[in-house]
PLY file of the C-alpha trace (Angstrom):
ply
format ascii 1.0
element vertex 127
property float x
property float y
property float z
element edge 126
property int vertex1
property int vertex2
end_header
-61.49 47.40 -37.17
-65.21 47.67 -36.55
-67.35 45.08 -38.29
-71.11 44.85 -38.50
-73.25 41.86 -39.37
-76.97 42.12 -40.02
-79.45 39.29 -39.88
-83.16 38.70 -39.58
-84.52 39.91 -42.88
-87.08 37.93 -44.82
-90.48 37.88 -46.46
-93.57 38.92 -44.54
-97.12 39.88 -45.41
-98.35 43.41 -44.99
-99.30 44.06 -41.39
-96.75 41.58 -40.12
-93.58 42.01 -38.11
-89.88 41.32 -38.44
-86.86 42.00 -36.29
-83.47 42.67 -37.83
-80.29 42.51 -35.80
-76.87 44.11 -36.09
-73.94 42.56 -34.26
-71.03 44.92 -33.66
-67.48 43.68 -33.26
-64.08 45.32 -33.00
-65.05 48.20 -30.69
-64.66 47.90 -26.94
-66.41 51.06 -25.69
-70.16 51.73 -25.64
-70.07 55.41 -26.54
-71.11 54.88 -30.13
-74.28 54.95 -32.16
-75.83 52.56 -34.64
-78.03 53.71 -37.44
-80.41 51.72 -39.58
-80.77 52.67 -43.22
-82.76 51.15 -46.02
-82.54 51.28 -49.77
-85.22 50.18 -52.19
-84.44 49.56 -55.87
-84.08 52.85 -57.72
-84.35 54.92 -54.58
-81.93 56.83 -52.38
-80.65 55.29 -49.17
-82.93 56.44 -46.36
-82.02 56.71 -42.69
-84.85 55.28 -40.60
-83.55 55.09 -37.05
-80.50 55.60 -34.87
-79.60 54.82 -31.26
-76.90 55.84 -28.82
-75.85 52.53 -27.35
-74.61 54.09 -24.10
-77.92 55.63 -23.02
-80.52 54.36 -25.48
-81.50 57.77 -26.87
-82.95 57.24 -30.28
-84.33 58.85 -33.39
-86.97 57.69 -35.89
-87.82 59.03 -39.30
-91.41 60.06 -39.87
-91.89 57.13 -42.23
-91.38 54.56 -39.45
-92.23 56.42 -36.24
-94.78 54.50 -34.22
-94.15 51.26 -36.11
-90.45 50.55 -35.66
-88.52 50.29 -32.39
-84.74 50.39 -32.09
-83.02 48.89 -29.07
-79.63 47.64 -27.99
-78.24 44.84 -25.87
-74.82 45.96 -24.68
-73.93 42.54 -23.30
-74.45 41.03 -26.76
-73.05 44.01 -28.71
-76.24 43.87 -30.72
-78.69 46.49 -31.93
-82.18 45.47 -32.98
-84.78 47.06 -35.19
-88.24 45.70 -34.42
-90.53 46.41 -37.34
-94.28 46.15 -36.83
-97.26 46.95 -39.06
-95.05 46.47 -42.08
-96.17 47.90 -45.40
-95.10 47.03 -48.95
-93.35 50.42 -49.00
-90.99 49.11 -46.31
-89.52 46.64 -48.79
-85.80 47.36 -49.08
-82.33 46.19 -48.17
-81.74 47.24 -44.57
-78.24 48.24 -43.50
-76.82 49.02 -40.09
-74.03 51.52 -39.79
-71.56 52.51 -37.06
-71.00 56.02 -35.79
-67.96 56.23 -33.52
-69.41 58.96 -31.30
-72.86 59.48 -29.75
-75.27 61.46 -31.89
-77.73 64.23 -31.06
-81.11 62.49 -31.34
-82.98 65.46 -32.81
-82.12 64.26 -36.30
-80.59 61.37 -38.22
-76.84 61.70 -38.75
-75.73 62.04 -42.35
-74.70 58.93 -44.24
-71.11 60.13 -44.58
-70.71 60.36 -40.79
-70.94 56.60 -40.38
-67.55 54.88 -40.53
-68.57 51.25 -41.00
-71.46 49.48 -42.69
-72.93 46.03 -42.65
-73.60 44.00 -45.77
-77.36 44.49 -45.63
-80.34 42.21 -45.18
-83.35 42.04 -47.49
-86.80 42.78 -46.11
-89.71 42.10 -48.44
-93.29 42.94 -47.53
-95.97 41.43 -49.74
-99.38 43.02 -50.19
0 1
1 2
2 3
3 4
4 5
5 6
6 7
7 8
8 9
9 10
10 11
11 12
12 13
13 14
14 15
15 16
16 17
17 18
18 19
19 20
20 21
21 22
22 23
23 24
24 25
25 26
26 27
27 28
28 29
29 30
30 31
31 32
32 33
33 34
34 35
35 36
36 37
37 38
38 39
39 40
40 41
41 42
42 43
43 44
44 45
45 46
46 47
47 48
48 49
49 50
50 51
51 52
52 53
53 54
54 55
55 56
56 57
57 58
58 59
59 60
60 61
61 62
62 63
63 64
64 65
65 66
66 67
67 68
68 69
69 70
70 71
71 72
72 73
73 74
74 75
75 76
76 77
77 78
78 79
79 80
80 81
81 82
82 83
83 84
84 85
85 86
86 87
87 88
88 89
89 90
90 91
91 92
92 93
93 94
94 95
95 96
96 97
97 98
98 99
99 100
100 101
101 102
102 103
103 104
104 105
105 106
106 107
107 108
108 109
109 110
110 111
111 112
112 113
113 114
114 115
115 116
116 117
117 118
118 119
119 120
120 121
121 122
122 123
123 124
124 125
125 126
């Protein structure tokens, strides 16, 4: 059974940076993808980035492109989301999710395609 554990959220001032991490366990191959989603109170869950762990191909939503960077460390089974130039609008619970096949990086996979989710980590950006 695949399990995901996020960490690294917190409180930061606008313009600051945070890195959230997602540790993947229970899957022995590297031909999978990890997506990062976020959900603010009263809003729909939004996909912000996704990476194929095997080759590093990635996707970013327009709302984070140029500010966020997704990366993976296969030796540590960990995917990172480095968030720079944070804005109050980035405040949300951030979730990582597991896709058991590589994705086509021209667009974010749909929420229902992901087969496992982490518990989420809160990111709060103050103005």
